[in-house]
Structure formats: structure tokens, C-alpha cells
N, C-alpha and C positions, 0 to 999 in steps of 0.2 A: 391818148391815143400811142400805143403797143410800136415801134417801131425796130426794124431789124433790118439790116443790109450783110450779104455775101458777098465779097469779090474776090472772082481765082482771076489767076494771070499764069500763062505758062512759058516757059522757052525752051528752044530744041538746041541741041550744043551737035555736037559731032560724034558724042560716046554717050549721051542720054536727055534726056526729057526730064525739066523739070518745072513743078508745078507747086505755087503758091498760091494759099484760100488767105481770105480775113475774114471772120466774121464779129460783129460788135453788135449788142444791143443795149435796153436802158439795163440789163444783169450780169451781161459777158462780154468780154475780147477776148477773141480768141487770134490763133495762128499756128495754120500748119503747110510745112512744102515738104513733099512727096518728089521724088527721083523715081524715074524708071528708066528702064531700059531694055529691049529685045524683049517688050509685051508685059514685063515683069516689076514689080513694086521690089528697088533697089536701098532705098533710107525713107524713114519719116521721121520729121523733126517738126515740133509743136514749142507755141509757149503760151501763158498764159498771163496778158499783162492785167486786163480785169475781170476776176473771179468771185462768186458768192464764199466760197469755202478756203481758208490755207489749205485743206488737199490737194483742190484742184488740179494745182499746175504740178503734182505728181503723177497723177494720170496719163502725162506725155510717156513714160514710160512705155504707158501698156499698150501702144499704137506700134510697138516692135513684131507684136503679132501680128500683124499687117505686112512685115519686111517677106518676098517670097512669094507674095499672091500674083495671081494672072490682074494685068488690066482688065476692066470693066466696063461697059458703057451703064451699069446699073448699079447705082448711086449706094443702095441698101446693098449690093452684093455681101458687103463687109460683114453683114450680120451671120454670113454664112462661114467666115472663117477662124470667126472669138469670138466670146462671151461679150457683149454690148452690157451686160450690166456690171462687168468690172471696169468700162471705159468710162471717163468722162463723155456724157451723152452726146455733148458738142461738139469737142474736138473730136471724136468716134466719127459726127454723119459728115462735119467738116471735111475730114479724109476721106469718106467714100465720093463724097462731091469731088473733090481734088484728083481721085483714082480715075473717078468715071469721067472727068472736063482729059485729062491724059489719055484715056481710050480713044474718047471720038476725037483729040488733035486740036480742042478748043484751047485756042490763044486769049480769048478776054470774055470775061459770063460776068454779068453784076445780076446779082437779086435783090429786090425791094420788098417788103413785109408791113402790112400797116394793119392791126388791129384796134379800131377803137374799143373805148371801156365798154364792157356788158352793163345792159339796162335787161332787169329781167330774169339776167344768164342768157341773154341774147347777143349775138353779137357779128356783122359782116367785116369779113377780115380778106385780105385780095393780096396779089401776088404780082409783080411785073418783071418782067425779065429784060433785060439789055432796054431797060426804060419803056419798055410795051407791056400792058394789061394783057395776063396770060391767064391768071382764074382768081376766084371770086366763090368764096361760100357767107352762106345763110346759115349760120351756126345757135345755136340752143343746148346747155349743157356739154355734152363734149360728143351730140351727133350733128352728122350735117343736116341741113332743111332742105338745101339745096343750093346752087341748080344741077339737073341730072346731067352724068350718070352719079353724081355724090353722094342725092338724094339719099338718108338711112343711114349711110355711113358713119360709123364712130369714129371718131379721132383716131384713137388708142387701135384702130384695125391694120395699120401700115400701108398706104399708100400716100402719095405725094408730098414724099417727104419734107422739104424744105416750108409750103405752107402748114401742113400739121402739126410739125414742132412749134412753129412760132405764135399758133393760136391757142396750141394749147399752155406755153409758159405765159402769155398774155396776163394769165390770169391774177400770174404774180402784180399787178399793176394794182390790183387794189388790196396789199395786203401787206401788211407791217414786216414786212422780212427780215428786220432790224432788230426784230425783237427776240428771234430764235438766236440759242447760244451755240448749237451747233447743227449739225446735219440730223435729218432727219434718218434714222435706222431700218427704213423699208426697201432698200436691198436693190434700188434700181439703176444705181450707176455706182459710179468708183468711190464718189466721197459718204455714198448713202451706206454702203456694207456695213452691217451689224459690228466686224469686225474692227472699224474704224471712223466709225458715223462721230460719237465722240469727239476723236482730236480734229475733228475737220471743224475746225470754228468758224462763226459767219462773221465774213469780215465787213462790218460797220461802214458804213457810207458808201458802198462798192457801188448800187445800186443810181443811176443817172437816168435823166428825161431827155429824152429826144424829139417829144412830142412835135417841138417848133425849130429842131435843129436839124433836120434832115441831112441836108451839107456835110455835119459834123460828123456823121459813121461811116468809121474806118479812115478818117483824114491823120490819123497817125501812121497806116499804114501805106500812105502812098507811094514813098519810095521804097520802099519794103518790097511792095508789089512789082514798083518797075524792075527790080533786081539793081538797084540803087546802090542799094546797103545787105 
């Protein structure tokens, strides 16, 4: 079982609105803080406490491209502002979720995703929002088999951002990722750009297993999310 949790918390002050978002799964642990005022992003800060490659943390600086964008309730709107392939995919999408939460005035949000190990390349991924089941997909390969209205849609055709991303990367549970020396130069993200992939060294041992430890996901982020630090 692959698990991913995303937790978002916001605080409104007299001059600005601050939204913090944390993401943790077997392969990643990231944090993003977005500050906004008058409907516009004024700062973005990020950290990568646990990451698959040495250069992933450097991608935090790429998020400065989002400073100045208008708040939008659509998380995927960040892809219209800057090139996603020059970003850390997970930091970038987490920023989009934080910006969308700020736009909606959402003070608390939590997403929990479960993706069982594939059998004959099939899996059944589920998404709960704030503890309430929201979405489920039967998936074969990269194509959603059902239920409607998602049947026949490829995972890589861009919708239902949170469940789509987790379903795709869950395939990593069946791979020996530590056998990699460095990131693949496929150009999909910041670390995988051909110009820097060989310098993005694999961090051996960075993969954890939360299959039976649901409560441990984002546990180290609780004080930070509560604005206690």
C-alpha cells in the first residue's frame, strides 16, 4: 500500500494571509509556505526535509516564479505561470494547492490517498478529503477504467491533480529506486533536466514505508502547520 498525505493550514493577519502546506509519502516530504495580500502571491518559501535526489531542495528557488501571480481557486493554474518541467513536481503542485486554498479562504484541509500495490498492472486508488471519501479510480496501466466520468482518461492528461499524481508515482513501490545513481535525464522536472540530472545524486535510504503507519504521515509537520514554529 502506497500512502500520501497533504495537509494545508492558513492564518489570516491584518496585512497578509499565510498558507502552509505539507506533503509526505513513501518517497517525499516537502513543505511550502505561501504569503498573499490583496489577492496576489507576495512570497513563496519551501523546504525538502526528505527527497529522492540531492538537487531536489534547490528547486525551492524556482518557486519564486509564482510571486506576483493572482490567487486562483484552481490549483493547476500555476502551470500557466511558469514551466512545470523546470520545477520540482511535488513542490510546484503543493504550491498550487496552497494558492488555491488561499484563494478560497480555506483554513484547514487534509487529503489522504491510498494506492494498493498493482496486480497485473491494476490498482484501485482512493482519495479522502478531510476524512470523507471523495474519489476512487480503478486503474489499468495509465488508463482509468472507471467509474464515470473518468473512465477512459489517461492519468497523464491532467485532471484531479491530487489523486492523479499519487496514483502515478505509487508505481515506485515496485521498483528498487536506490539502484539509481542519479536522476534520469528525461526532462520531466528540475532534477531530471539533462543539464543537471547527473549531479542529482540518488539519496539512498530516502524511501520509507507508511503502509501500516498512517498516523506518522506529516506528524513532524504538526507544530509548523499550527504556526507554532
